[in-house]
C-alpha positions as CSV (number, residue, x, y, z in Angstrom):
1,M,17.1,-3.5,8.4
2,R,16.2,-2.1,5.1
3,E,14.1,1.0,5.0
4,T,10.3,0.4,5.0
5,F,7.6,2.5,3.3
6,N,3.9,2.8,3.5
7,D,3.1,4.6,0.2
8,I,1.0,3.3,-2.6
9,W,1.8,4.0,-6.3
10,T,0.0,3.2,-9.6
11,Y,1.6,2.9,-13.0
12,N,-0.1,4.1,-16.2
13,I,1.2,2.1,-19.1
14,L,-0.3,4.6,-21.7
15,N,1.5,7.6,-20.3
16,N,4.5,5.6,-18.9
17,E,4.3,7.3,-15.6
18,F,3.9,6.5,-11.9
19,K,1.4,8.4,-9.6
20,Q,1.3,8.3,-5.8
21,L,-2.2,7.6,-4.5
22,N,-3.7,9.7,-1.7
23,A,-4.8,7.6,1.2
24,G,-7.2,10.2,2.5
25,N,-4.7,12.3,4.4
26,K,-3.6,9.4,6.6
27,L,-1.1,6.6,6.4
28,A,-2.2,3.8,4.1
29,C,-0.9,1.3,6.6
30,E,2.1,0.7,8.8
31,A,5.3,0.8,6.9
32,R,6.4,-2.8,6.2
33,K,8.5,-5.1,4.0
34,D,8.2,-8.8,3.1
35,H,4.4,-8.6,3.0
36,T,1.8,-10.2,0.8
37,M,-0.5,-8.1,-1.5
38,A,-3.3,-9.0,-3.8
39,I,-5.6,-6.9,-6.0
40,V,-9.3,-8.0,-6.2
41,G,-11.4,-5.8,-8.3
42,Y,-10.9,-2.2,-7.0
43,H,-9.4,-3.4,-3.7
44,L,-5.8,-3.9,-2.6
45,F,-5.4,-6.4,0.3
46,V,-2.1,-6.1,2.3
47,Y,-1.2,-8.7,4.9
48,G,1.7,-9.4,7.2
49,G,5.3,-8.3,6.8
50,I,8.0,-6.9,9.1
51,N,8.1,-3.2,10.3
52,C,11.2,-1.1,10.6
53,R,11.8,-2.4,14.2
54,G,11.9,-6.0,12.9
55,T,8.5,-6.9,14.5
56,F,6.2,-9.1,12.6
57,I,2.9,-7.4,11.5
58,E,-0.2,-9.5,11.4
59,D,-2.9,-6.9,10.7
60,P,-4.8,-7.1,7.4
61,V,-5.2,-3.8,5.5
62,L,-7.8,-3.2,2.7
63,F,-7.3,-0.2,0.4
64,N,-10.2,0.8,-1.9
65,F,-8.8,2.4,-5.1
66,C,-12.2,4.0,-5.9
67,K,-12.9,5.5,-2.5
68,N,-9.3,6.6,-1.8
69,N,-8.4,8.0,-5.2
70,R,-11.3,10.4,-5.8
71,K,-10.4,14.0,-6.5
């Protein structure tokens, strides 16, 4: 099994830099690979995938960029 991660990063094309987003001092979602993601407005929707134990994940996760990225 490949290593799986649960971090979320953004890329700023103007500064040519990546920035890790803060998920409110908690895990953004269970670490996974081979999942599907879509961005709709200010929301990132993550569905499915396989965790580090090889188990299929079927829980939907919604990440709000505005709410979770405030300083």
